[in-house]
N, C-alpha and C positions, 0 to 999 in steps of 0.2 A: 101544482105550484098555488098559491095566494093570491087573492087579490085583496086590499092595504085602499082606504081610501084617507082622504088630507084633509086638511081644513078648510076646503075650496070645496068638500065633497065629491071631487076627481078621482074615479079607482085606477088603479094602478098595477100590473101584475108585478110580483117579485116573483123574479126568477132560480132566488136561492143563490147569490154570486154571483150575479149577473151588472155588468158597470151601466150605473145609468146612463139612463144618453139624456139626449136636450131635451128631450117630451117631459122628466119631469121634473122641471124645473118650478120650484116655487113660485106661485100664481098669488093673491091673495084673493077672496072672493070676493064678488060682491057687494055681498054684503057687508061685507070687514071695509069695502072702499068707501061704503055710504054712511060706516058710521065715522069713519075721518072723517068725510067733508065733512058731514052733522058736528063734529065737534071743534073743527074749525070755523065753520062759519059760527056759530057758538064763542066760542074767543073774539072772531074779530068783531060780533057781539057785544059780546062784556066790554069790549077797549071804546069800543065805540061811547057805551052808554056814559062808562063811568067819564069817558074826556068827555060831552059833554055838560054832563052837570059838573065836575070842574070846575068846565069857564064858564057855567053858570051861574053858581057860587064865588066867583073872583068875581064876573063881572056885576054883581048882587051889593057884595059886598065893598064893590070899589065905587060903585054911586052913591050908597048910604053913608060912608068914610067922608068922600068927595061931597057932600050934598049939604051933609053937619055943620050948624053954626058957626062953629067954633074952630074948624077944619082949616080956614086961612095963617087964624094966628096958632095955630099946634105944628102946619106946615115950616110955614117960619122958626117958631121953636128952637123942635126936630126933627126936621128934614131941611135940615136947609146945607144947599152942596157944599160953601166954598167953607164954612167951621167943619164939613166932615173930613174935606181936602189936608184941612191944616191938622186934626187929630190921627188922623191914618196912619202915618210917622210915629207918632211920637206915643198910640194906645200900641204898635207895634213894637215899639222897644220898649214901650214895658213888659207885653204877655211873655218877653223873653222869660221875665222874673217867674211866672207864672210856670211855663213847661218846667224851669228846673226846680222851682220849687214841689211841684207832679210829681220829681223823675227821682228828686230824692224821697224825697218824705213819702213816696209807694213805696220804693223800698224796703224802708225804714216799717211802714205799716204793715207790710208781708212779714217780715221775719220777727217783730212784737207778735203779734197777731196772730202765726204758731205759734214761739212760746207762750204766749197766754193758752193758747183752745189746746197745746198739749199738758199745762200744769195743769185744768181745770179734769185733763180724763186720764191720770196718772192713782191707776188702783191701788187697793189698801190704807191701808188707819194711817201711816207712817205721814204719807201727801196728805192728808186732811187741813191742816195749814196755806198746805201750798194754793192745794181746792180751793179755800176759804175767801184766801186773798184775792186772785183769780176769779173769784167771780164776784166782789166786792167792787174789784176796777173796771168790769165789764160794765156793771147795774148804775158803778158810780159815774161810766165818762158817755155812755147812753145813756143814758136821764137827764144828765146834764147841755147845757142846749149850747151848740159852737159858738157861738159868736158871743159866752158869755166865756166860756171858756179862756177866746183871745184874749177877752178885755184883760176877764185875771191873770195869765199870761204874760203878756205883753206891757199893762202899766203894774201890778201886783208886785213879777220881782225885781226889775226896779228897785224900785219903792223900797226894797228891803237890804237894797246893799251892800252885795254878799259881794265879800271880795273874787276875783277873777271868775264872775259869774260876768255872761254877755248880756248886753244891753240891748242889741240888736234888732230891732222890729221882725227883720225876714230872716232869722235865727230862732224867735223866739215865737213866732206866727207857724213858723215850721210848724217846732215841737207843737204849742196845743193844735195842729193837723195832726197831727201823726198820736198820740193820746188817744183827740176824738174816735177817731176813725180806723185803731189797734183794734179798742175795742167792739166794733162793730166788726170788724174782720174776725178777728177771734172768734166770735160769734158762728163763722159760719164757718171755720174752722175747721168748730170741735162740731156742726149739725154735720161736717161732712164722717170729719173721724166715727161720730153712734152711729151714721149710714152703714158704713164697715159689719158684716156680721160678723159676731166672734167669734165661724168656725173660721174664719181666716187668721183670726191672730191665731187660733188653736194647730189650726194645720200648721202653719208657720212653728210651734211652738213644739208641734208631734216631728220636726225635720231636725231640730236640735236650734233653733235657733230662740236667741234671749229673747227677754223681752223689748228690750233697746233695739234688736234688729230687724224683730217681728214688727216696732211701731214703724224704722225704717227703712223696709223693703217691703214692704206687706203692704200693712193699711195705706201711709200719707201718701201715699201712690194715690192706693184709689180712692182718697177722701177730696186729694189739692182736682185728682181731674173732674170729677162726677159737682165741684163748687164753682169751677174756672164762669160760667153767666153772671153769677152773683159777686165773685169776688168782679171782675169785667164792672161790673155796674157803679160798687164803691169806687171804681179806680177813674167811673164816666164823675162818681160826683164830688169826689174829691180833685180833679180837676177843676171844676165850675165855682169850690169851695176857695181856691189859692185865693179868689178878687181878693174875700175878707179879710187878708192881710196888710191890707188896704188903712183898714182904720189903726193902726199905729203907724203910718204914716211912712210904708215901705211905699216907690214908687213903681205899681204897678202898672197894669191896664187900664185896670181900675181907676186910680189913682192919678192915674197920667190924663185919664177921663170927667174926673173929677175937675181936680186941676183946670183946665182950657173951659169948661163949662164955668166957675166961681169968677172967671177974667171975664171970659166972654154973655154972661148971661143966656148962656144958647144951650140947652141941653144937646144937641146934636150927637156932643162928641161921646154920652150914652150912649145913644144908638151906638156908634160905631164901634163902644168895646162889647154891647150885647153880641153883638153882628159877626164883630173877630169872636168869644167864643160859642157860639154857635155856631162858626168855620170849625171849631175845632173839636165840636163834642161830636157833633153830626159822624162820623169816619169811624170815632169808639164808638161808639150805640149800633150804626151798622155792621159792628165788627160786633160785638158783643149779641146779635141779633143774630146772626150767621156764625157764629159758635153754640149755641145756646139751638136754631135747627139743625141743622149738623148732629149736635150727638142726641136730642128727641129722636132725627133721624135714626143714629147705631141703635138705638135701647128700643126700639118699635122694633130695630130687625132683630133685635139679636146679639149684636153684635158686642165689642169691646165698647166700651165706657169709661 
């Protein structure tokens, strides 16, 4: 008969095949219970300190802002409840245009960015001109400020008076957004493709896959999976920048707020539009953080990435 010792320090008898009785049930030791109580106490203390420091910070900021000499005029100009109620329905109506631009341009950006990234990573001297053109595209549109790109496309294309070319500022603004963001997304995809070890492609080729099949079934799935967090960050930025199409006269959330502000000489509508964009962006940002943390945990545990 062998004596066994569990985590709590108790000794028990192993009868070599006997059924354990009720006395053999696991019971945590006093030391472990003390550690758990200590951890809970520290967590409660940290929560209380964080809540208190947050409350103090909010109170100090409130006192500083409210006691500022220009606060009464600022409150009347930027935080008027009457103009906020008037602006909210029109801003939400214009926001639908921003959402549609995000959905359509987001899909186009992902597709075009993937094609450019593939073009930049094609091996062989025969594809050298294609690689040069793809590199020039990404360098140009990443270096060109988005606001200038929007002005060139929205105001420059109609000035050419090309037959059959649209002059709709929404379509032209969406085109400018797609051109700029596809350059950024292409670099994200390219980094993902180059992060896949060459042995993966070599193993796929040894199994009889062609270069195209190895890229499609082996390299791209791994590359895209690794680059999900930065891709989501680019989509968050695209969602905010859809408001820039208002420079061409498109009635989106920003333009709707601007119309109300110009008519009333009160800027509360801008605050309303800003809060609407923030409310739309926060869920996407938190989702991006969750995906990033999840992938970091999987990577730390050696799981599939």
